[in-house]
N, C-alpha and C positions, 0 to 999 in steps of 0.2 A: 775790249780790255785795254783801254788806252790811258786812263788816268793813273797817276801814281797812287792815289788812294785805293783804287780797285786792285792794283798790283800788290799793294801792301796787305790788303785783306786776303788775297789769294796766297801770298807768301806765308802769312801767319797761319792760315788754315792748313796749308800743306806741311808746314813745320810741325804743327800739332799732330797731324796724322802720322807723319814720319816718326816722331818721338813715341806716340802712344802705341803704334803697332810694332815698332822695333824693340820696345821695352819688354815685349811679351808679357803683358799684364796678366796677373792670375785670373782664373775663371771667376772667382768671387767678385772681382772688380768690374768685369765686363758684362756679366750676366748672360753672355752668349757663347761661352767657350773661348778658347784661344783665338785672338784676332790675328789673321794672317798678316805677315809683314808687307806693308804698303810701299816700301822704299822704291821698288822698281817703277810702280805707277806714279809715285810722287815726282820722280825725276822726269818722267815722260810728260806728265801734266804741266809741270813747271816749265819745261821747254816750250810748250804751247803758249802759256799765259805770260811768262816772264822773259820773253825773247829780248826785250830792251834792257833787261837787268842781268843778262847772262854773265857778264864779266865779274860780277860780285855775288849774285844770288846762287850760282852753281857752287862756288867755293864755300859759301855760307852753309848750304844744305849738306855738302860733303863733310864739313867740320861738325855739324850737328850729328850726322850719321856716325862718325868716328867717336864722338863724345858719348853717344848713347851706347855704342859697343863697349867703350871703356867702362862706363858705369855698370853695365850688365855683367861684364867679365870680372871686374874688381869687386863688385857686389857679391860675387860668389866666393870671395876670398882667394881668387886666382890672380896671378901676375899677368897683366894685359900683354906685355911684350913677349912673354914666353908661351902664351896660349896658342894651341895648335891652329886656330883660325887666323892668328896674326903672324903668318909666315911672310916671306917676301912677296908671295902671291897676293896678300891682302891689299897691297898698293895698286894692283891691277883693277881694283874697284874704281879708281879714278877714271880711266878710259872706259871701263864697263858702264858706269853710271852716266858718263857723258854721252855714250852712244844712245842711251834712252832719252837724254835731254835733246840730242840732235834729232831723234825721231819726232819729238814734239815740235821742234823748230820746223821740220819739214812739213808737218801737217799744217802748222800756222802759215807757212809761206804760200801754200796753195789753197788755203781755206777760203771758200766763197760763200759760206753760210751753211745752214743745216740742210744739206741736200744729199742726194745719193752719191755724187762724186766725192764730196768731202768725207762721207762715211767710209767709202771704199779706200780712200787715201789713208784715213785713220786706221782702218783694220790692217792694211798692208804695212804701214809704217810701224805700227805697234808690234806686229809679228816679226818684222825685220829687226827692229830695235831690241826686242827681247832675245831674239836668236843671237845677235852680236854680243849683247851684254852677257848672256849665259856662256857664250863661247869664251869671252875674255875672262870672266870670273871663274868659271868651272875649269877650263883648260889650264889656266895658270895655277889654280890650286892642285889640280891633278898632277901636273908635270913638275911644278917647282917646289911645292911643299914636301915635307918629309912624311906626310900621312900615308901616301901610297908607296909602298916599299919597292914594288916591281912594276912600274907603269908600262902599259902596252897600248898600242893604238886601238885594239879591239876593246880593251877595258875602258879606255877613255871614251870611245864612241858609245858603249853601253851606258856608261854613267851619264853622258851628255843627253842621249835620247831618252833615258828613263826619267830624268828630272825636268826636261824641257816642257812637257805638257803642263805640269803643275805650276811652274813659274809663269807660263803664258796665261794659264787660267786665272791665277790670282791677280796678275796685272790687268787682264781684260775685265775682270769683275770691278775693280776699283776705277778703271778708266770708263767703263760703261756707266757706273754711278755718276762719274764726273760729267759725262755726256748728258745724262738725264737732268742733272742740276743745271748745266749750261743751257739746255733747251728750255727748261722751266723758267730760268731767269730771263731769257730772251722773250718768252711769251708774256711774262709778267710786265716787262718793260713796254711791250707793244700794247698791252691792255691799258696801262697807265697813260701812254701817249694817246690812245684812242679816247679814253675818258676825258683827258684834258682838252682834247679837240672838240668836246661837247657832243659826242655821239651818244 
């Protein structure tokens, strides 16, 4: 993934996935039921593919995520700035989502091709990035927002541990699909090269 054209295609696809899944499209439009939010996986995948564009692609995807939240909240006739989700903790999504991006960057740094070591690095990095993202986003909401009236460490830990598996599962499904697509594109490129060589 070295050419700007390839990066632009990946960025466009990830942006579409981010918007479509974060909008929580009605079941009648998706035909599959509610589509899980792909935001966490999008930032992780983008860190892998868009490393050279981090300086501007990360802020762009963050802006898209906030814009979608604004559209969803205001579309319900609610004030975005007074919505319970948009507490001071909302801005912790910046470092939270960047931890996912950094996880993708880490995988890219040590990526040697589709082998066992790269897959192990991917699994470890994704689990660690999701754990940190969940810590930053969930802990900030639990401790800083006004939603929890009497926060306790035990309450925070139960909340964290109850929700972590589902966030990891959703991110892993999307990243797994991206891995399948990645390997498929690689194999297709090899077949084309083999055919051009006259085999």
